[in-house]
N, C-alpha and C positions, 0 to 999 in steps of 0.2 A: 809446749802444749801436749797434753795427753789426748790424742785425737779420739781414742776409744770412749773417753768420758763425754766428749762433745756429741758423739754419735748416740751414746746411751741417753743423754739428756734429750736429744731431739726425738729419739724413739719413744720416750715417755710422753712427750708433748704431742706427737702425731698419733700415737696409739690411743691415748686417753682424751685427746682434744682439749686438755687443760693441764695446768701445772701450778703448784703453790709457789708464791713469790719467794718464800724462804729457801726453796730448793734452787731457784734461779740465783739468789745471792750467793749461796754456798758454792755453786759451780763457777760463777763468774770470778769470785775472789780466789778460788783455789786453782783454777786452770787457765782461762784465757778470755780476753775481751771479745773474741769472735762471737761468743754466745750473746753478749750484750749488744754488739753491733747488729747481729741478726734480729734480735728481739726489738730493738729500737726501730729498725727498718720495717719490721712486720707491723708494729703498732702504728707507725706513720702511714702505712699503706692500708690500714684497716684489716689486715690479714689476721692480726692478733689483737684481742681486746682485753683491757684491764677491767676486771670485775671483782671488787672487794680485795680479798687476799690472793686471788688467782689470776693467772693469765689464761685466756680462753682462745683456742685456735678456731677462728671463724671460717677460714678458707684453707683447708689442708692442701688442696691441689696447687693453689697459687704458691704456697710455701714450698712444696715439693719441687716444682719446676724452677724455682729461684735458687735452690740450694747450690747448683753448680757455680753460680755467680760468686758464692762465698767459698769456693774450693771444696765443697762437700759433695760426695757421691750419694745420689738419692736412692739407689736400688734397695738398700736395706729397709727403706720405709714404705715401699710400694704395697706390701701386704696390708697396710693399715688404711689404705685409701678406699673409701666406699664408692660403689658404682654410681650412685646418684650425684656425688660430688664430682666425680670424673666427667659425667655427661654434662653437668651444669657448667663446669669450666669450659668445656668444648663449645657449648652453645654461647657462652658469654664472649669468648674470643671472636667468634664470627659476628656476633651482634655489634661488638665494638668496632669492627672494621666495615660496618655498613651492610652486612648481609642480613636477610630476613631468615629467621630460624623457626623450624617446626620440630618439636621433639616427640619421639615415641609415636610415629604414625603407624597405626595398625589397620590393615586392610582385612575386613571380616567377610568379604564375599567368598565365592567358591574357591577362587585362587588366593588363598590366604598368605599374607606375608607381613613383616614388620620392618620398619626402618628406624634406627635409633635417632638419627638427626638428619633432617633435610635442610640444607642451607642454600638460599637463593641469592644470586647477585644479578640485579636487574640491568646493570650497566653492561656487563660482559655476556649477559644472557646464558649464564652458566649456573648449574646447580651441582652441589656435592651431596650424594647420598652416602651417609656415613654410618659405618659399623663401628661401634665403640667396644673394643675388646679389653675388658678389664681383667686380663690374666694377672694374677699376683706372682706367678713364678715364671721365670724366663724359659724353663724347660717346656712348660705347657704350650708356650707360643710357638717355639721352633718346631715342635713335633706336629702341629696342626695348622700351620699358616696356609698351606696349599688348599686344604679342605675348607678353611674359613673363606678364602678368596673365591673359591668355586661357588660356595653357598651364597656369597654376596652377589656374584654375577647372576645367580638364579633369581635373586630379589629384583635386580634390574630388569630381567626378562619378564618377570611377573608384573612389574610396574608397567612395562611397555604394553603388555596384553590388556591391562586394566586401567590405563592412564585416564580414560574418560571419567571413570568413577573417582579416581584419586583427585582429579582436577575439580570435581564438585566441592571437595573439602579444601583443597589448596588451589584456588583458581589461578594464582600467579604462576603456577607451573606452565600454563599455556604460553607465557611469554619467555620461557626458557628453551633455548635451542639445543644445548648440550648438557649431558649428565656425566659427571666424573665420579664413579664409585670409589670410595676411599675407606681405608681401615686405619683407625687411630688407636694406638696402644700405650700402655704405661711404660713400656721398655723401649730402648733403642736397639733394634734388631740388626743383624748383619744383612738380612734380606730387605731391600728397599722397595722392590716392585714384584708383584706376582700377577701374572695374566693381565698386565697393563694397569693394575690397581696399585696405587701408592700405599706403602705401609709407613705411616707417619707417627713417630714417637711424640708423646704429649709435650716433651721438652722442646720440640722443634715446630710445634704447630703454628706459632705466631709467624715465624719466618716462612713457613710453607704458604700461609695465607697471603702474606705481603708479596712474596715472589712467586706466586702460583704459575704465571705464564712461563717463567724460567724453568720451573720444575717440570711442567708439562713437556717442554721441548727437550730438556736434558735427560729425562727419564723415559721418554717416549711413552707417556701415559696415554691411555685409550679413552677418548671422549665418545660417548654414545649419543647419537641423535635422538632427541626427544620426539617420539611419534605424535604427541599431542601439541607440539609447538605450533602456534598460530602467529604468523608474521604480522606485525602491526602496520 
């Protein structure tokens, strides 16, 4: 197999969100059935849709996070992932595991702040306040991760000062005892925790949600008591 051709093919599909079926046929015949296997899987999952003479990529992030399962490194394709697709995927993962999700909370009072995703788990009484970092280049992340973590902690502090106002819009926050600030990125970084905040690559998000208690203990993550928690 000419692996560069497989990567070129996927780059066209992810960059332009569609590809002509004739191009699919030429690549499959000339190089490897890996492409056909990947496309068949994507169509079966609804990630790729057949529309007339084209294949349309309906869920770019779902395809991206699944590429390692086919032995394909995904880093080359992250620059083509749009921010709204990135956030939408994160919200969907939490929703599928029973969390209640609020996207793009903006506090417009004097102490202004924004939280990309607020995920609430009523059973554990835990909420994740998530910063979605859509860096497209690895170098950008590594040089600024400490600053990003510090700014995210400031958002938690601002929430604590203004939680009564926030709970008017998101009343279920009153049943949440602990808050875990979290940063989710498109890349797998060598740094896993900064100031008690987990740095979660999108490729490991599902495992992080499923095994959250284990990650909290293993990484010594810092849970913040919710000042507006009301015990039922």
